[in-house]
BAVOKE-431708 format. One line per 3 residues: their letters; for each residue x, y, z of N, C-alpha, C, O. Coordinates in nm, 2 decimals, decimal comma. Layout:
BAVOKE-431708
A	X/Y/Z/X/Y/Z/X/Y/Z/X/Y/Z  ...
***
This chain:
BAVOKE-431708
XXX	2,22/0,87/-0,53/2,13/0,98/-0,56/2,08/0,96/-0,71/2,16/0,96/-0,80  1,95/0,93/-0,73/1,90/0,91/-0,86/1,87/1,03/-0,94/1,90/1,04/-1,06  1,81/1,13/-0,87/1,78/1,26/-0,94/1,84/1,37/-0,85/1,80/1,39/-0,74
XXX	1,94/1,44/-0,90/2,02/1,53/-0,82/1,93/1,64/-0,75/1,96/1,69/-0,64  1,83/1,69/-0,82/1,74/1,80/-0,77/1,67/1,76/-0,64/1,63/1,84/-0,56  1,66/1,63/-0,61/1,60/1,58/-0,49/1,69/1,58/-0,37/1,64/1,56/-0,26
XXX	1,82/1,59/-0,39/1,91/1,58/-0,28/1,96/1,44/-0,26/1,92/1,35/-0,33  2,04/1,42/-0,15/2,10/1,29/-0,13/2,01/1,20/-0,05/2,03/1,07/-0,06  1,91/1,24/0,02/1,82/1,16/0,10/1,68/1,20/0,08/1,62/1,26/0,18
XXX	1,62/1,19/-0,04/1,49/1,24/-0,06/1,38/1,17/0,01/1,39/1,05/0,04  1,28/1,24/0,05/1,15/1,19/0,11/1,05/1,19/-0,01/1,07/1,26/-0,10  0,94/1,11/0,01/0,84/1,12/-0,09/0,78/1,26/-0,11/0,75/1,30/-0,22
XXX	0,78/1,33/0,00/0,73/1,47/-0,01/0,82/1,55/-0,10/0,77/1,64/-0,17  0,95/1,53/-0,10/1,04/1,60/-0,19/1,01/1,57/-0,34/1,01/1,66/-0,43  0,98/1,44/-0,37/0,94/1,40/-0,50/0,81/1,47/-0,54/0,80/1,53/-0,65
XXX	0,71/1,47/-0,46/0,58/1,54/-0,49/0,60/1,69/-0,51/0,54/1,74/-0,60  0,68/1,75/-0,42/0,70/1,90/-0,44/0,77/1,93/-0,56/0,75/2,03/-0,63  0,87/1,85/-0,60/0,95/1,88/-0,72/0,88/1,85/-0,85/0,90/1,92/-0,95
XXX	0,79/1,75/-0,85/0,72/1,71/-0,97/0,57/1,71/-0,93/0,51/1,60/-0,93  0,50/1,82/-0,91/0,37/1,83/-0,86/0,25/1,80/-0,95/0,14/1,78/-0,91  0,28/1,79/-1,08/0,17/1,79/-1,18/0,08/1,67/-1,16/-0,04/1,68/-1,19
XXX	0,13/1,55/-1,12/0,05/1,43/-1,12/0,01/1,40/-0,97/-0,06/1,30/-0,95  0,05/1,48/-0,88/0,03/1,44/-0,74/-0,12/1,45/-0,70/-0,17/1,35/-0,64  -0,19/1,55/-0,74/-0,34/1,56/-0,70/-0,42/1,44/-0,74/-0,48/1,38/-0,66
XXX	-0,42/1,40/-0,87/-0,50/1,29/-0,91/-0,45/1,16/-0,84/-0,53/1,07/-0,82  -0,32/1,15/-0,82/-0,26/1,03/-0,76/-0,31/1,02/-0,61/-0,35/0,91/-0,57  -0,31/1,13/-0,54/-0,36/1,12/-0,40/-0,51/1,11/-0,39/-0,56/1,04/-0,30
XXX	-0,58/1,17/-0,49/-0,73/1,15/-0,50/-0,76/1,00/-0,52/-0,85/0,94/-0,46  -0,68/0,93/-0,60/-0,70/0,79/-0,63/-0,67/0,71/-0,51/-0,74/0,62/-0,47  -0,57/0,75/-0,43/-0,54/0,68/-0,31/-0,66/0,68/-0,21/-0,70/0,58/-0,16
XXX	-0,71/0,80/-0,20/-0,83/0,82/-0,11/-0,95/0,74/-0,16/-1,02/0,68/-0,08  -0,98/0,75/-0,29/-1,09/0,68/-0,34/-1,08/0,52/-0,32/-1,17/0,46/-0,28  -0,96/0,48/-0,35/-0,94/0,33/-0,35/-0,92/0,28/-0,21/-0,97/0,17/-0,17
XXX	-0,85/0,35/-0,12/-0,82/0,30/0,01/-0,92/0,34/0,12/-0,92/0,29/0,22  -1,00/0,45/0,09/-1,09/0,50/0,19/-1,24/0,49/0,14/-1,33/0,51/0,22  -1,26/0,47/0,01/-1,39/0,47/-0,05/-1,47/0,34/-0,01/-1,41/0,25/0,05
XXX	-1,59/0,33/-0,06/-1,67/0,21/-0,04/-1,60/0,09/-0,10/-1,55/0,10/-0,21  -1,60/-0,02/-0,03/-1,54/-0,14/-0,07/-1,58/-0,26/0,02/-1,61/-0,24/0,13  -1,59/-0,38/-0,04/-1,61/-0,50/0,05/-1,50/-0,52/0,14/-1,51/-0,59/0,24
XXX	-1,38/-0,47/0,10/-1,26/-0,48/0,19/-1,26/-0,36/0,28/-1,28/-0,25/0,24  -1,23/-0,39/0,41/-1,22/-0,28/0,51/-1,09/-0,20/0,48/-1,00/-0,24/0,40  -1,09/-0,08/0,54/-0,97/0,00/0,53/-0,85/-0,08/0,58/-0,74/-0,07/0,52
XXX	-0,86/-0,15/0,69/-0,75/-0,23/0,75/-0,70/-0,33/0,65/-0,58/-0,35/0,63  -0,80/-0,40/0,58/-0,76/-0,50/0,48/-0,69/-0,44/0,36/-0,59/-0,49/0,31  -0,74/-0,32/0,31/-0,68/-0,26/0,20/-0,54/-0,21/0,24/-0,44/-0,22/0,15
XXX	-0,52/-0,15/0,35/-0,39/-0,11/0,40/-0,29/-0,22/0,42/-0,17/-0,21/0,39  -0,35/-0,34/0,47/-0,27/-0,46/0,48/-0,22/-0,50/0,35/-0,10/-0,54/0,33  -0,30/-0,50/0,25/-0,26/-0,54/0,11/-0,15/-0,44/0,06/-0,06/-0,49/0,00
XXX	-0,17/-0,31/0,08/-0,07/-0,21/0,04/0,06/-0,24/0,11/0,17/-0,24/0,04  0,06/-0,27/0,24/0,19/-0,30/0,31/0,25/-0,43/0,26/0,37/-0,44/0,23  0,16/-0,53/0,24/0,21/-0,66/0,19/0,28/-0,66/0,05/0,39/-0,71/0,03
XXX	0,21/-0,59/-0,04/0,27/-0,57/-0,18/0,40/-0,50/-0,17/0,50/-0,54/-0,23  0,40/-0,39/-0,08/0,53/-0,32/-0,07/0,64/-0,40/0,00/0,75/-0,39/-0,04  0,60/-0,49/0,09/0,70/-0,58/0,15/0,75/-0,68/0,05/0,87/-0,71/0,04
XXX	0,66/-0,73/-0,04/0,70/-0,83/-0,14/0,80/-0,76/-0,24/0,89/-0,82/-0,29  0,78/-0,63/-0,26/0,87/-0,55/-0,35/0,99/-0,50/-0,28/1,07/-0,43/-0,34  1,01/-0,53/-0,15/1,12/-0,48/-0,07/1,12/-0,33/-0,07/1,23/-0,27/-0,07
XXX	1,01/-0,26/-0,07/1,00/-0,11/-0,07/0,98/-0,08/0,08/0,87/-0,07/0,13  1,09/-0,05/0,15/1,08/-0,03/0,29/1,00/0,09/0,33/0,93/0,09/0,43  1,01/0,20/0,25/0,94/0,32/0,28/0,79/0,30/0,28/0,72/0,33/0,37
XXX	0,74/0,24/0,17/0,59/0,21/0,16/0,55/0,10/0,25/0,44/0,11/0,31  0,63/0,00/0,27/0,59/-0,11/0,36/0,58/-0,05/0,50/0,48/-0,07/0,57  0,67/0,03/0,55/0,66/0,09/0,68/0,54/0,19/0,69/0,47/0,18/0,80
XXX	0,52/0,27/0,60/0,41/0,37/0,60/0,28/0,30/0,61/0,19/0,33/0,69  0,26/0,20/0,53/0,13/0,13/0,52/0,11/0,03/0,64/0,00/-0,01/0,67  0,22/-0,02/0,69/0,21/-0,10/0,81/0,16/-0,02/0,92/0,07/-0,06/1,00
XXX	0,21/0,10/0,94/0,17/0,19/1,04/0,02/0,23/1,03/-0,05/0,23/1,13  -0,02/0,25/0,91/-0,16/0,29/0,88/-0,25/0,16/0,91/-0,36/0,18/0,97  -0,21/0,05/0,86/-0,29/-0,07/0,89/-0,30/-0,10/1,04/-0,40/-0,14/1,09
XXX	-0,19/-0,08/1,11/-0,19/-0,10/1,26/-0,29/0,00/1,32/-0,37/-0,04/1,41  -0,29/0,12/1,27/-0,38/0,22/1,33/-0,53/0,18/1,30/-0,62/0,22/1,37  -0,55/0,11/1,19/-0,68/0,06/1,15/-0,72/-0,07/1,22/-0,83/-0,12/1,20
XXX	-0,62/-0,13/1,30/-0,66/-0,24/1,38/-0,58/-0,37/1,35/-0,61/-0,47/1,41  -0,49/-0,37/1,25/-0,41/-0,49/1,22/-0,30/-0,50/1,32/-0,23/-0,41/1,35  -0,29/-0,62/1,38/-0,18/-0,65/1,48/-0,04/-0,64/1,41/-0,02/-0,69/1,30
XXX	0,05/-0,58/1,48/0,18/-0,56/1,43/0,26/-0,69/1,40/0,35/-0,69/1,32  0,22/-0,80/1,46/0,29/-0,93/1,44/0,26/-0,99/1,30/0,33/-1,08/1,26  0,15/-0,94/1,24/0,11/-1,00/1,11/0,20/-0,98/1,00/0,22/-1,07/0,92
XXX	0,27/-0,87/0,99/0,34/-0,83/0,87/0,45/-0,92/0,83/0,46/-0,97/0,72  0,54/-0,94/0,92/0,66/-1,03/0,89/0,62/-1,17/0,86/0,67/-1,24/0,77  0,52/-1,22/0,94/0,47/-1,36/0,92/0,41/-1,37/0,79/0,42/-1,47/0,72
XXX	0,33/-1,27/0,75/0,27/-1,27/0,62/0,37/-1,28/0,50/0,35/-1,35/0,41  0,48/-1,21/0,52/0,58/-1,21/0,41/0,65/-1,35/0,41/0,70/-1,39/0,30  0,66/-1,42/0,52/0,72/-1,55/0,52/0,63/-1,66/0,47/0,67/-1,74/0,40
XXX	0,50/-1,65/0,51/0,40/-1,76/0,46/0,26/-1,71/0,49/0,21/-1,70/0,60  0,19/-1,69/0,38/0,05/-1,64/0,39/-0,03/-1,74/0,46/-0,11/-1,70/0,55  -0,02/-1,87/0,44/-0,10/-1,97/0,50/-0,09/-1,98/0,65/-0,19/-2,01/0,72
XXX	0,03/-1,95/0,70/0,04/-1,96/0,85/0,03/-1,83/0,92/0,04/-1,82/1,04  0,02/-1,72/0,84/0,01/-1,59/0,90/-0,12/-1,57/0,98/-0,22/-1,63/0,94  -0,12/-1,49/1,08/-0,24/-1,47/1,16/-0,34/-1,37/1,10/-0,36/-1,26/1,16
XXX	-0,39/-1,40/0,99/-0,49/-1,32/0,92/-0,61/-1,41/0,90/-0,60/-1,53/0,90  -0,73/-1,35/0,89/-0,85/-1,42/0,87/-0,84/-1,51/0,74/-0,79/-1,47/0,64  -0,89/-1,63/0,75/-0,88/-1,73/0,64/-0,94/-1,68/0,52/-0,90/-1,71/0,41
XXX	-1,05/-1,60/0,53/-1,11/-1,55/0,41/-1,03/-1,45/0,33/-1,05/-1,42/0,21  -0,93/-1,39/0,40/-0,84/-1,29/0,33/-0,72/-1,36/0,26/-0,66/-1,30/0,17  -0,69/-1,48/0,30/-0,57/-1,55/0,24/-0,58/-1,57/0,09/-0,47/-1,56/0,03
XXX	-0,69/-1,61/0,03/-0,69/-1,62/-0,12/-0,66/-1,49/-0,19/-0,60/-1,49/-0,29  -0,71/-1,38/-0,13/-0,68/-1,25/-0,18/-0,53/-1,22/-0,17/-0,47/-1,17/-0,27  -0,47/-1,25/-0,06/-0,32/-1,23/-0,04/-0,24/-1,32/-0,14/-0,14/-1,27/-0,19
XXX	-0,28/-1,44/-0,16/-0,22/-1,53/-0,26/-0,23/-1,47/-0,40/-0,13/-1,46/-0,47  -0,34/-1,42/-0,43/-0,37/-1,35/-0,56/-0,28/-1,23/-0,58/-0,21/-1,22/-0,68  -0,27/-1,14/-0,48/-0,19/-1,02/-0,50/-0,04/-1,06/-0,50/0,04/-0,98/-0,56
XXX	0,00/-1,16/-0,43/0,14/-1,21/-0,43/0,18/-1,25/-0,57/0,28/-1,21/-0,63  0,09/-1,33/-0,63/0,12/-1,37/-0,77/0,12/-1,25/-0,87/0,20/-1,24/-0,95  0,02/-1,17/-0,85/0,01/-1,05/-0,94/0,13/-0,96/-0,92/0,17/-0,90/-1,02
XXX	0,19/-0,95/-0,81/0,31/-0,87/-0,78/0,43/-0,93/-0,84/0,51/-0,87/-0,91  0,45/-1,06/-0,81/0,58/-1,13/-0,84/0,58/-1,19/-0,98/0,69/-1,20/-1,04  0,47/-1,23/-1,03/0,46/-1,30/-1,16/0,32/-1,27/-1,22/0,24/-1,36/-1,23
XXX	0,29/-1,15/-1,27/0,16/-1,11/-1,31/0,10/-1,20/-1,42/-0,02/-1,22/-1,42  0,18/-1,25/-1,51/0,13/-1,34/-1,61/0,08/-1,47/-1,56/0,02/-1,55/-1,64  0,11/-1,50/-1,44/0,08/-1,64/-1,38/-0,05/-1,63/-1,30/-0,08/-1,73/-1,24
XXX	-0,12/-1,52/-1,29/-0,25/-1,51/-1,22/-0,34/-1,60/-1,29/-0,35/-1,60/-1,41  -0,42/-1,68/-1,22/-0,51/-1,78/-1,28/-0,66/-1,76/-1,24/-0,69/-1,69/-1,14  -0,75/-1,81/-1,32/-0,89/-1,81/-1,29/-0,92/-1,88/-1,16/-1,01/-1,85/-1,09
XXX	-0,84/-1,99/-1,14/-0,86/-2,07/-1,02/-0,83/-1,98/-0,89/-0,90/-2,00/-0,79  -0,73/-1,89/-0,90/-0,71/-1,80/-0,79/-0,82/-1,70/-0,77/-0,86/-1,68/-0,65  -0,88/-1,65/-0,87/-0,99/-1,56/-0,86/-1,11/-1,64/-0,80/-1,19/-1,59/-0,72
XXX	-1,13/-1,76/-0,85/-1,24/-1,85/-0,80/-1,22/-1,88/-0,65/-1,32/-1,88/-0,58  -1,10/-1,90/-0,61/-1,07/-1,92/-0,46/-1,12/-1,80/-0,38/-1,16/-1,82/-0,27  -1,10/-1,68/-0,43/-1,14/-1,56/-0,37/-1,30/-1,56/-0,35/-1,35/-1,53/-0,25
XXX	-1,36/-1,59/-0,46/-1,51/-1,60/-0,46/-1,56/-1,71/-0,36/-1,65/-1,69/-0,29  -1,49/-1,82/-0,37/-1,53/-1,94/-0,28/-1,51/-1,90/-0,13/-1,58/-1,95/-0,04  -1,42/-1,80/-0,10/-1,40/-1,75/0,04/-1,51/-1,65/0,08/-1,52/-1,61/0,19
XXX	-1,60/-1,62/-0,02/-1,71/-1,53/0,01/-1,71/-1,39/-0,04/-1,79/-1,31/-0,01  -1,60/-1,36/-0,12/-1,59/-1,23/-0,18/-1,65/-1,22/-0,31/-1,67/-1,32/-0,38  -1,69/-1,10/-0,35/-1,75/-1,08/-0,49/-1,64/-1,02/-0,58/-1,53/-0,99/-0,54
XXX	-1,69/-0,99/-0,70/-1,60/-0,94/-0,80/-1,55/-0,80/-0,77/-1,43/-0,76/-0,81  -1,62/-0,72/-0,70/-1,58/-0,59/-0,65/-1,46/-0,61/-0,56/-1,36/-0,53/-0,57  -1,46/-0,70/-0,47/-1,35/-0,73/-0,38/-1,22/-0,76/-0,46/-1,11/-0,72/-0,43
XXX	-1,24/-0,85/-0,56/-1,13/-0,88/-0,65/-1,07/-0,76/-0,72/-0,95/-0,74/-0,72  -1,16/-0,68/-0,77/-1,12/-0,55/-0,84/-1,04/-0,47/-0,74/-0,93/-0,42/-0,77  -1,10/-0,45/-0,62/-1,03/-0,36/-0,53/-0,90/-0,41/-0,48/-0,80/-0,33/-0,47
XXX	-0,89/-0,54/-0,46/-0,76/-0,60/-0,42/-0,66/-0,58/-0,54/-0,54/-0,55/-0,51  -0,70/-0,61/-0,66/-0,61/-0,59/-0,78/-0,57/-0,44/-0,79/-0,45/-0,41/-0,82  -0,67/-0,35/-0,77/-0,63/-0,21/-0,78/-0,54/-0,16/-0,68/-0,45/-0,08/-0,71
XXX	-0,55/-0,21/-0,55/-0,46/-0,17/-0,45/-0,32/-0,23/-0,48/-0,22/-0,16/-0,46  -0,32/-0,35/-0,52/-0,19/-0,42/-0,56/-0,13/-0,34/-0,67/-0,01/-0,31/-0,67  -0,20/-0,30/-0,77/-0,15/-0,22/-0,89/-0,10/-0,09/-0,84/0,01/-0,04/-0,88
XXX	-0,17/-0,02/-0,76/-0,13/0,11/-0,71/0,00/0,10/-0,63/0,09/0,19/-0,65  0,01/0,00/-0,55/0,14/-0,01/-0,47/0,25/-0,06/-0,55/0,37/-0,04/-0,51  0,23/-0,14/-0,65/0,34/-0,17/-0,74/0,39/-0,04/-0,81/0,51/-0,02/-0,83
XXX	0,30/0,05/-0,85/0,34/0,17/-0,91/0,41/0,26/-0,81/0,52/0,31/-0,83  0,35/0,27/-0,69/0,41/0,36/-0,58/0,55/0,31/-0,54/0,64/0,38/-0,52  0,56/0,17/-0,53/0,69/0,12/-0,49/0,80/0,15/-0,59/0,91/0,18/-0,56
XXX	0,76/0,15/-0,72/0,86/0,18/-0,83/0,89/0,32/-0,83/1,01/0,36/-0,86  0,79/0,41/-0,80/0,82/0,55/-0,80/0,91/0,58/-0,68/1,01/0,66/-0,70  0,88/0,53/-0,56/0,96/0,55/-0,45/1,11/0,50/-0,47/1,20/0,57/-0,44
XXX	1,12/0,38/-0,51/1,25/0,32/-0,53/1,33/0,39/-0,64/1,45/0,41/-0,63  1,26/0,42/-0,75/1,32/0,48/-0,86/1,37/0,62/-0,84/1,47/0,67/-0,90  1,31/0,69/-0,74/1,35/0,82/-0,71/1,45/0,82/-0,59/1,49/0,93/-0,55
XXX	1,48/0,71/-0,54/1,58/0,70/-0,43/1,52/0,73/-0,29/1,60/0,76/-0,20  1,39/0,73/-0,27/1,33/0,76/-0,14/1,36/0,64/-0,05/1,34/0,52/-0,09  1,42/0,67/0,07/1,45/0,56/0,16/1,38/0,59/0,29/1,34/0,70/0,33
XXX	1,36/0,48/0,37/1,30/0,50/0,50/1,42/0,50/0,61/1,53/0,47/0,58  1,38/0,55/0,72/1,48/0,56/0,83/1,40/0,57/0,96/1,27/0,58/0,95  1,46/0,56/1,07/1,39/0,57/1,20/1,32/0,71/1,21/1,20/0,72/1,26
XXX	1,38/0,81/1,16/1,32/0,95/1,16/1,20/0,95/1,07/1,10/1,01/1,11  1,21/0,89/0,96/1,10/0,89/0,86/0,98/0,81/0,92/0,87/0,85/0,92  1,01/0,70/0,98/0,91/0,61/1,05/0,84/0,69/1,16/0,72/0,68/1,17
XXX	0,92/0,76/1,24/0,86/0,84/1,35/0,76/0,94/1,29/0,65/0,96/1,35  0,80/1,01/1,19/0,72/1,11/1,12/0,59/1,04/1,07/0,48/1,09/1,08  0,61/0,92/1,00/0,49/0,85/0,95/0,40/0,81/1,06/0,28/0,82/1,05
XXX	0,45/0,76/1,17/0,37/0,72/1,29/0,29/0,84/1,34/0,17/0,83/1,37  0,35/0,96/1,35/0,28/1,07/1,40/0,17/1,12/1,30/0,06/1,15/1,35  0,20/1,11/1,17/0,10/1,16/1,07/-0,01/1,06/1,05/-0,12/1,10/1,02
XXX	0,02/0,93/1,07/-0,08/0,83/1,03/-0,15/0,77/1,15/-0,22/0,66/1,14  -0,15/0,83/1,26/-0,22/0,78/1,38/-0,37/0,79/1,36/-0,44/0,72/1,43  -0,42/0,89/1,28/-0,56/0,90/1,26/-0,60/0,88/1,12/-0,54/0,94/1,03
XXX	-0,69/0,79/1,09/-0,73/0,76/0,96/-0,85/0,84/0,92/-0,95/0,84/0,99  -0,84/0,91/0,81/-0,96/0,99/0,76/-0,99/0,95/0,62/-0,91/0,88/0,55  -1,10/1,00/0,57/-1,14/0,97/0,43/-1,06/1,05/0,33/-1,05/1,01/0,21
XXX	-0,99/1,15/0,37/-0,91/1,23/0,28/-0,77/1,24/0,33/-0,70/1,34/0,31  -0,72/1,13/0,39/-0,59/1,12/0,45/-0,48/1,15/0,34/-0,38/1,22/0,37  -0,49/1,10/0,23/-0,39/1,12/0,13/-0,39/1,26/0,06/-0,29/1,32/0,05
XXX	-0,51/1,31/0,03/-0,52/1,44/-0,02/-0,48/1,54/0,09/-0,42/1,65/0,06  -0,50/1,51/0,22/-0,46/1,60/0,33/-0,30/1,61/0,33/-0,25/1,72/0,35  -0,24/1,50/0,30/-0,09/1,50/0,29/-0,05/1,59/0,18/0,05/1,67/0,19
XXX	-0,11/1,59/0,06/-0,08/1,68/-0,05/-0,11/1,82/-0,01/-0,02/1,91/-0,04  -0,22/1,85/0,06/-0,24/1,99/0,11/-0,13/2,04/0,20/-0,09/2,15/0,20  -0,09/1,95/0,29/0,02/1,98/0,39/0,14/2,02/0,31/0,22/2,10/0,36
XXX	0,16/1,96/0,19/0,28/1,99/0,11/0,26/2,12/0,03/0,35/2,16/-0,04  0,14/2,17/0,03/0,11/2,29/-0,05/0,07/2,25/-0,20/0,08/2,34/-0,29  0,03/2,13/-0,22/0,00/2,08/-0,35/-0,15/2,07/-0,36/-0,21/1,97/-0,29
X	-0,22/2,15/-0,43/-0,37/2,15/-0,43/-0,42/2,10/-0,57/-0,54/2,09/-0,59
***
């Protein structure tokens, strides 16, 4: 138990309810970044969120965003294969340079190179796509550390709840979660 006020098995909702001051802008940012206009589809952005979370071994966020990415059309077989090897994973080849980039940014941020960014452009993406991929990567590095630092863990019950809640993707999905918690 990292923070006693959260209890022995806290959920992210417990963290948000206990420390609500920053929740609204955080969830608004989630909706803007993950649901707003972007060259990357909702499915691609959620895949990046799950991938970054998997790289960080954040089971809670990995599971939640895998569920959302699947609801957006990503095949469930992609996730484990992607963590094992980006190049052989069954994702569109144009997405692979982005995934290599966010892997480096997550595991060794100082080692991101201009050549990696150019590979993304060479695959047909523009600078907005690079920005959005980097922003999703950054957001989930932050969220993974918040979740892990607060002791939030996943379980079959948590996954079942996440599956039920994330079956429908909306433009205000994250803010709706905050409203459900009574955080406005």
